[in-house]
C-alpha positions as CSV (number, residue, x, y, z in Angstrom):
1,M,0.0,0.0,0.0
2,E,2.9,2.3,0.7
3,E,4.1,1.8,-2.8
4,L,0.7,2.7,-4.3
5,L,0.7,6.0,-2.3
6,Q,4.3,6.7,-3.2
7,R,3.5,6.3,-6.9
8,L,0.6,8.7,-6.5
9,L,2.8,11.2,-4.8
10,D,5.5,10.8,-7.5
11,R,3.0,11.3,-10.4
12,V,1.5,14.6,-9.1
13,E,3.9,17.4,-9.3
14,G,3.5,19.7,-6.3
15,A,2.2,16.9,-4.1
16,F,4.0,16.6,-0.8
17,A,2.0,14.0,1.1
18,A,-0.5,11.2,0.3
19,G,-2.5,9.2,2.8
20,L,-5.2,6.6,3.0
21,G,-7.8,7.2,5.8
22,T,-11.1,6.0,7.2
23,L,-14.2,8.2,7.6
24,D,-13.6,7.8,11.3
25,G,-10.5,9.9,10.9
26,L,-7.9,7.2,11.2
27,L,-4.7,7.2,9.1
28,V,-4.3,3.7,7.5
29,E,-1.1,4.5,5.6
30,G,0.8,7.6,4.5
31,V,3.8,8.9,2.7
32,R,5.4,12.4,3.0
33,R,8.0,14.5,1.3
34,K,7.7,17.3,3.8
35,R,7.2,17.3,7.5
36,V,3.5,17.4,7.9
37,D,1.0,16.1,10.4
38,L,-0.8,13.6,8.1
39,E,-2.7,12.1,11.0
40,A,-4.3,15.4,11.7
41,A,-4.9,16.1,8.0
42,I,-6.7,12.8,7.6
43,A,-8.9,13.4,10.7
44,E,-9.8,16.9,9.4
45,H,-10.7,15.7,5.9
46,A,-12.7,12.8,7.3
47,A,-14.8,15.4,9.3
48,L,-15.2,17.5,6.2
49,F,-16.4,14.5,4.2
50,R,-19.0,13.6,7.0
51,Q,-20.2,17.3,7.1
52,A,-20.4,17.5,3.3
53,R,-22.3,14.3,3.2
54,A,-24.8,15.5,5.8
55,A,-25.2,18.9,4.1
56,Y,-25.8,17.4,0.6
57,A,-28.3,14.8,2.0
58,A,-30.3,17.5,3.8
59,S,-30.3,20.2,1.1
60,L,-29.9,18.3,-2.1
61,G,-31.0,14.7,-1.4
62,A,-27.7,13.4,-2.5
63,S,-25.8,11.5,0.3
64,R,-22.8,10.6,-1.8
65,V,-19.9,12.9,-1.8
66,E,-17.0,11.6,-3.9
67,E,-14.4,14.4,-3.9
68,L,-13.4,17.3,-1.8
69,W,-11.0,20.1,-2.7
70,I,-10.0,22.6,-0.1
71,G,-8.0,25.5,-1.5
72,G,-5.8,27.1,1.0
73,H,-2.4,28.6,1.3
74,P,0.2,27.2,1.5
75,V,-1.6,23.9,1.4
76,V,-4.3,22.6,-0.9
77,G,-6.1,19.4,0.2
78,Y,-7.6,17.0,-2.4
79,A,-9.5,14.0,-1.1
80,R,-11.3,11.2,-3.1
81,M,-13.4,8.4,-1.8
82,A,-12.2,4.9,-2.6
83,R,-15.1,2.5,-2.3
84,A,-15.4,-1.1,-3.1
85,P,-19.0,-2.4,-3.7
86,K,-19.1,-4.7,-0.7
87,A,-16.3,-3.3,1.5
88,R,-16.7,-3.2,5.3
89,E,-15.8,0.5,5.4
90,D,-15.2,3.5,3.2
91,L,-11.7,4.7,2.7
92,F,-10.4,7.9,1.1
93,L,-7.2,9.0,-0.5
94,L,-5.8,12.4,0.5
95,L,-3.3,14.4,-1.3
96,L,-1.7,17.5,0.2
97,L,-0.5,19.8,-2.5
98,E,1.3,23.1,-3.1
99,P,-1.2,25.8,-4.4
100,S,0.6,25.7,-7.8
101,A,0.0,21.9,-8.2
102,N,-2.0,20.6,-11.1
103,L,-5.4,19.6,-9.6
104,G,-6.5,17.9,-12.9
105,R,-3.5,15.6,-12.7
106,A,-4.2,15.0,-9.0
107,R,-7.8,13.9,-9.8
108,V,-6.7,11.6,-12.6
109,E,-3.9,9.9,-10.6
110,A,-6.1,9.6,-7.5
111,A,-8.8,7.9,-9.5
112,K,-6.3,5.4,-10.9
113,A,-4.9,4.8,-7.4
114,A,-8.5,4.3,-6.0
115,E,-9.1,1.6,-8.6
116,K,-6.0,-0.3,-7.5
117,L,-6.5,0.3,-3.8
118,W,-8.8,-2.6,-2.9
119,E,-6.4,-5.1,-4.6
120,V,-3.6,-3.8,-2.5
121,V,-5.5,-3.5,0.8
122,G,-6.8,-7.1,0.4
123,W,-10.1,-6.5,2.1
124,P,-13.0,-8.5,0.7
125,T,-15.1,-6.7,-1.9
């Protein structure tokens, strides 16, 4: 799993951390190029996913939120759900990026990584 995250990090210019987390806010695995509190970042993005899910369900009738992008400075957070049809729990990929990073590339590479994730994790699907 570390290799999958490292490959994701390597393919997105401007990315400096990648992690896999649960919606409970737990870091499953992570890789970093810079000193960053990835555990806290996973916890915060998990909370944002839960809040976005509740808001979308209440106001728009859509309970699935697949991606989040939080534009900040000097850190941009991009998170993508990684679901398997019969998985026991939802996981998400998180990329922490410099503001100049290519978000389109981050989205494409995270989608590819999410497809491979369940093979790597080995949890039943």
